[in-house]
Structure formats: structure tokens, C-alpha cells
N, C-alpha and C positions, 0 to 999 in steps of 0.2 A: 732753430730747427730747420735743417736743410731739406728741401722738397725731394732732392735726390735720394736722401736716406728713407723718407716715408715710402717711396716707391719700392723699396727692398723689404718692407715690413709686412707682416700678416697679423691677424687678429691673434692676441694671447690667449683668448677664451676658446675659439673654435677653429682657428687658422684660416678664417675666411679672408676675403679681399678687403683692403682699407681704402677709404677715400678721405679727402681732407678739404677744410675750408679755411683760408686765412682771413683773419680779422684786421691783422697789422703786420706789415713787413718791415724788416730792417733795411738799412741803406744797402746792405749787400743782397737784398732780396730773399733773406732767410725769413721763416715764420716766426715772428715774435709773439703774437697772440693768434690762437686758432683752435680748431678742433678736428680730431681724426675719429672716424667711425667705421664700424664693420657693416658691410652691406648685407651680411648674412644674419647674425645674431643681434645686431642693432646695438651692441655695446659701444660706448664712446669714451674718448680719452682727450683730456684737455692739453692744450699748449699754452703756457704762461711764461713770459719773460724768456722765450726760446727754449723752455723746458717742456718736453713731452712726458706726461705721466702714463705710460702704457701698461697698467696694471689691471688685472681682473678686479671686479667689484669687491671681492673679499679682502683685498690687499690694498684697496684704494685709500688715499688720504681723504677722509670723509669731509672734514671741514673745508679743505681746498676745493673739493668737488661742489659742495653746496654753494660756495661763493661764486664759482665759475658759473654754475647753473642760474643763479640769480641774475647775473650780468647778462647771460646770453640765452635765457630761457626762450625767448620767442623763436629765435633761430633754431635751437635744438628741437623744440617741439615741432617745428615746421619740417624737420627731417625725420619725424616719427621716432624720436629719442626720448627716453624718460630719465628722471633723476638718478635712479639707483642701478640703471642698466639691466641686462638680462641675467637671469638665474642659471643660464646655461653654462656648463663647465664644471670643473672640480671644486668642491668646497673645503678640501682638506689642506688648509694653508696654515695651520698652527705653527709649524716649524719655520715657515717663511716669515711669518709675522714676527716671530721671536728674533730672527736674524735682523729684520727691519728695524725693530725697536732698539736692538743692541747697536747697530751701526748708525742710527740717527743720534743716539746717545754719544757714540765715539767720535762723531764729527766735531763736537765742541762740549767739553766738560772740564771740570777742575782736576780731574784725576790723571788722565792721559788721552790725548787726542790721537787720531789715526795718523795725522801729519807727524806728530812727535814720534810715533811708533816707527814710521818710515825712515826717520833720521837717526834711528839707533845704529851705532857703529857696525854691529853684526849684520843688520839688513843693508846698510849701505854697501858693505863688502860683497854680500851675496848678490845684490842688484846689479852691482857693476860687472861682476863676473858673468852673470846670466845674460844681461841685455846686450852687452858687447858682441856676444856671439849671435844672438838672435837678429840683431840690427842688420848684420851683414846678409841675411837671407830675404829681407824685404825689399822688393824691387819698385823702382819709380812708377807711379801711377796705380799701384795695387790697392785693394781694399782690405783693411785690417779691422777685425772686431774684437773687443775685449769683453768678456763675461765677468761681472763683478769688479768693475773698474774702480770703485771707491771714489776718492777724490782725484783720480788720475795718477796715482803713484806709479803704476807701470805704463800707462797710456803715453804719458809725457816723455818717456824714454824714446819715443818714435816721432815726436813733434817736429823735429828738424829735418825729417825726410819728406820728400815731395810725394805723399801718399794720401789716402782717404781713410779716415779713422772714425769708427763708431764704438762708443763705449757706454755700457749701461750698468746700472746697480739697482738693488732693491731699496736703498736708502736715498730718499730725496734730499736730506740734508747734505750728503756727500757729493751728490750730483751737482748741486747748487755751487758747491766749492769748485768742482771740476770745471764748470761753466765759467765761474768768475776768474779762475786762473788762466783759462783759455783766452778770454776776452782782454786780460791785462796785457798781453804782448802779441806780436805778430809772429806767427809760426808758418813754416812752409807747408805743413799738413793742413788738410781741410777736416775739421773735426766736428763731431756731433756727440752730445751726451744726452742720454734720457733715462728715465725710471723704468725698470722692468724686472721681471722674475726669472732667474736663471734655470728654474725648474721646467719652463716652457718657453723654448727660445722662439721669439716672435719674428722669424725671418723666413723668406721665401727660399726654397731649395737653391743650391749652388750659387750663392750670393757673394761669398768672400773668398779672397785669396789666401788669407791668414786668419786664424783664430787664436787668441791668447786667453789662457786661464791661468792666473798666477796665484796660487794658494787659495783657491776658492771652492774647489770641488767638495771639500770636507765641511763646508757650511751648507750644503745642499742636502735635501732629503733623500734624493736618488741620484747619486753621481753617475751611475752607469747609464741611466736613461738620458742624462744631459749629454754624456759623451756620444751616445747614438744619434742624438739631435744634431749635435755640432758636425758629425760626419756628413749629415744631409746638407747642411748649409755650406759646407766648403765646396769650392770649385774642384773638378778633377785635377789632381796633382797639387792641391793646395797644402798649405803648412799648418801644423798645430804646435804652438808653443805653449808648454805647460810645466809647472812645477808644483809639487804637492807633498803633504805629509806622507811618510812611509813607515813601515815596520821594521826596525832594526834591533839589534841588542841593546842599543842605547836608548831606545824609545821609552821604556818604562822608567829609566833613570831621569830622563828629560821631563816626563810628566810629573814625577814625584817632586822634582826641584821646582817646577812651575807652580805646584800646589803650595809649597812652602814659602817661596818668594817669587811671585809672579814678575816676569820681565815685561809682559804686556797682557792686556785684558781681552780674552777671546771668549766668544760664545759659539762653539763649534757645533755643527750638526751631528 
């Protein structure tokens, strides 16, 4: 987890200011083990193996939080933090939890993984046509953020560019895969992946030059609200790259065919 990314974040519960403490740094100076907490509502978020879990308490991975608490309890209590965090913020996360469980399953199973879905000839053709155009609009040194990045399907289309990339997804299993893929090779891009909820974008205003949402809005409970939030985090003159389901005369036919013979497994919002 890069400290420069933490500086761009805000609390996903109350949008308050975040502070961080590193317990262990990598050779590159990134945070391998540490904690991030909100100075306002006192919610805290663990960093383990370079992965920040920036989720409100109702969406948190409970067992991971308990294990982290047991290891660092003295330090956390010394910062006036408690195990379960603050009850402040929205509790209506049933739809987000459903997506989280689905994509954790999709990361690794015997039916069809998300990586296998990405390699389908149809999506390879669509991706090539789409990203070839978008890549030309991203300038060196810019900051690009992807909402719902999964295991990096879209994010890695920009990894050979000299840019800063931030990707997040509600599925911890998929984010672990994205981090492993990034660590396996040297890329020109400086990238960070973390776990977060696209329903409440945890970023400060005017933070990114480019925002990417590739087939994600229909998984969110309130797509319009997410779009309003992303307009706030884009810098003036920033670029929004998006591709989404739409209503055409062929839509009902496609939906019927997917019910009869599913090409991929989806839990849409």
C-alpha cells in the first residue's frame, strides 16, 4: 500500500480525515503491515500483506479483523480504537454484501472463474477495441482510478504506461489476485489495489485525472449516486471511461438466452 494513495483517501463511513501507522514497510517503502483510521468517527481499517481493507464495519471481513486486532490490540486501543469500529454510517448494505459474496466465489471455483470469463473470445474482442482507444487519452504522470477493478482485468490494460493507478473492488479474494499479478512482473505504472465499496467512494475531491468504470454500475445499488460522487473526485477537465449494459431491442433476447444457456455467471444489482 503506497503512502501517496493513503493521502488521497477519506473515511468510507463519514468522509473524515484518515491517518495511518505502518508496522512493516517493503523494500520500496510501501506499507506491508499497518493500520488506517478516521480521526472523526474512529473507524479503523487494516493493511495486511500490502492490502488495505477500506470497508465500513457492516461489510468488513470479520475473521480477518479479529485476527488483526489480536495481533495489534495494544496499539489500536492506545489510539482509542475498538474491535468493531463505530456504528456511525449507513447499515443498508445487503446488496453490497451479495455482490461481495458472489465475486469472492467468482475468484476461484470449479464452475467458472472471473479470469476465465475475461478470456472468452467475445470479451477479448470487446476489450481490445475499447482499451486501444482509451489508452491514447491517458497522459504520462496522470492518476487513474478504477471502481470495481476485480482481479485487474481492465487495470492491467494501462500497466505499461508511466502513470499512477489505483484500483479497488468489494471482493478481497479478487484484490489479492490483482496484487499477486502486479507483484509478479515489473510494470511502468505505479499501482495500488485495495478493498472498498463503490457505493461510497472513499476519495478526496478532485483527486484523479481519469476514472474507469467497466461494466460495474449495474452491480451497484444506486448507480446514479456513484456517478455523482465520481464527478466530485475527478479533477477539472478529467476523463471518465465507462462501458455499461444498455437497453436495446436485443436486450430481452440476450437476457432470455442467458437464462437458457448462461455464458457467464453474474449476480447483477
